[in-house]
C-alpha positions as CSV (number, residue, x, y, z in Angstrom):
1,X,173.6,121.5,101.7
2,X,172.6,121.2,105.4
3,X,172.0,124.1,107.8
4,X,175.1,123.2,109.8
5,X,177.3,123.1,106.7
6,X,176.0,126.5,105.7
7,X,176.7,128.0,109.1
8,X,180.2,126.5,109.1
9,X,180.9,127.9,105.6
10,X,179.6,131.3,106.7
11,X,181.8,131.3,109.8
12,X,184.9,130.4,107.8
13,X,184.1,133.1,105.2
14,X,183.6,135.7,108.0
15,X,186.9,134.7,109.6
16,X,188.6,135.1,106.3
17,X,187.2,138.6,105.8
18,X,188.2,139.6,109.3
19,X,191.8,138.5,108.5
20,X,191.7,140.8,105.5
21,X,191.2,143.7,107.9
22,X,194.5,142.8,109.6
23,X,196.7,142.9,106.5
24,X,199.5,145.3,107.1
25,X,199.5,147.0,103.6
26,X,195.7,147.6,103.5
27,X,194.6,151.2,102.9
28,X,192.2,152.7,105.3
29,X,189.7,153.2,102.5
30,X,189.8,149.5,101.7
31,X,189.5,148.6,105.4
32,X,186.4,150.7,105.7
33,X,184.9,149.1,102.5
34,X,185.6,145.6,103.9
35,X,183.9,146.6,107.2
36,X,180.9,147.9,105.4
37,X,180.6,144.7,103.4
38,X,180.8,142.6,106.6
39,X,178.0,144.7,108.1
40,X,175.9,144.2,105.0
41,X,176.6,140.5,104.9
42,X,175.5,140.2,108.5
43,X,172.3,142.1,107.8
44,X,171.6,139.9,104.8
45,X,172.2,136.7,106.7
46,X,169.8,137.8,109.4
47,X,167.2,138.8,106.8
48,X,167.6,135.4,105.1
49,X,167.1,133.6,108.4
50,X,163.9,135.6,109.1
51,X,162.6,134.9,105.6
52,X,163.3,131.2,105.8
53,X,161.4,131.1,109.1
54,X,158.5,133.0,107.7
55,X,158.3,130.7,104.6
56,X,158.4,127.6,106.9
57,X,155.7,129.1,109.1
58,X,153.5,129.9,106.1
59,X,154.0,126.6,104.4
60,X,153.2,124.7,107.6
61,X,150.0,126.8,107.9
62,X,148.7,125.5,104.6
63,X,148.6,121.9,105.7
64,X,145.3,120.5,106.9
65,X,145.0,120.2,110.7
66,X,143.3,116.7,110.5
67,X,143.2,114.0,107.9
68,X,140.4,114.0,105.3
69,X,139.2,110.6,106.6
70,X,138.9,111.9,110.1
71,X,137.1,115.0,109.0
72,X,134.6,113.0,107.0
73,X,134.0,110.6,109.9
74,X,133.3,113.6,112.2
75,X,130.8,115.1,109.8
76,X,128.8,111.8,109.5
């Protein structure tokens, strides 16, 4: 699944949850629970994004800066 597809699915889910808050028969306790879940979801999405960036940065750092052939030629 591509990043854009993930983002679109997340936005659709968030919109669906926001619509739940507008239901006329919803108890205040349930409304507060849904709001708490939305806040937790937002925090987890932000943490996921930060972790993905960190993993990408760390994995990119493990790659050699120059090719082995070039390095050997420079040392000769």
